N, C-alpha and C positions, 0 to 999 in steps of 0.2 A: 292203125299199128305200126310202128317202124319196122323196116325191112330185117333188121338185126336181132329184133324181139321175136324168140321161137317159142315163146310161152303160149300154149293153146289156153282159151279164157275158161276152160275147166280145171287147169292146172292150179293146184294150190299153192301158197308161198312157204309151207313147211316141208322140210325133207321126208318123203314118206319112209325111206330105209331108217331113219333115227325115231321115229314115232314109237313108242312104247306105251304100254297100258298107264303107267305113272302119269303120262302126260294127260290122261283122260279123268283120272280119277277124283281130282279136286273139282271137276265140273260136273258130276253127277247131280241130278236134278236142277240144272240149268238149260236154258234153251239155245238150241243150234239151228242153223239153217241147212236143210238140205236142197241143194241145187240140180237141177236136170235139165238141160237143155236151156230154155229163156225162163223156166219156171222155177220158184224159190218156195218152199214150205218151213214153217216153223215147226220144231219138234223138240222134245225134252229127253236129254240124256238119262236112260233110266238105270244102267249098270254097264259094268266094265268086267269082264271074266277071263281070267288067264287061263290057259289050256294047259294045266301042268301035265297031262297025260302025254304031251310030245313036248316037253320041257327042252328047250334048246336042242332041236335037231341037229345033226352033224351041218356045219355049213350056214345055219341061221345065227344071226348076231342078237335076236330078241326072242324071247319067250311069246310064242303064240297068243292071241288074245282076241276078244271080240267085243264089241260095243253094242248097245240095245238101246234104240230111240223110241220113244212113243210120239205119234200124232194123234190129235184129236179124232172123234168119230167123223169128221167133216173132211180129214185127210184125203186129197187127191192121189190117186195113183200117178206115179212119175215115171215107171218103168219104161225104158224104151225111148226117151225122151232125149237120151244124150248121156255121154259120161257125167258121173255124178261126183258131187264135191259137196263136205260139209264145211262150214264155216262159223266162226263165232268171234265177237268182239274179244280181244285179250285172249285168245285161243290162236288165231290164224285161221288159214285155209288149208284143206287139204285134198288132194284130187289128183287125178282120177280115181275113183272108186267104184265097186260094184257093192250097190247098196239093194239089200233084200228085203221084201217084205215077209215076215215070218208069223206062224201061229202066235197069238197072245199066250204069256207066260200061265196064265189061268183061264179057264171056261168060262165063258160068258162075258169076257171084257168086249167093249165094242169099240175102243181106240185101234187104230193101226199100230204094228209093231215093225219096226224096221232094224236089220242087223247089217253092220260091216265086221267081215272078219280080216285080221292081219297075221300074215304066216311068216 
């Protein structure tokens, strides 16, 4: 890596401050990769939820939102392996992010669910 390249390997090519819920909405139901450390795993974007209770807090340029991903039952926990990034061809990459494993939206689901919140 050249000395003048200050981009860490987990930093994405999209401007984190400019990303909004609308950037994700057209991709619901499609596959992304979550990258952590040297590991990348496929997940599907399940939903995009805007948090209207905190609609454009003072000093915030965008509406807070979250995205929910689903990995299969074989999904391996990747927490703690390094800074997380999401990427998809045609979307680009976005990171570093805090990707959190969350409870499934319905009882009895065996898949892994992961959430990223944007404030």
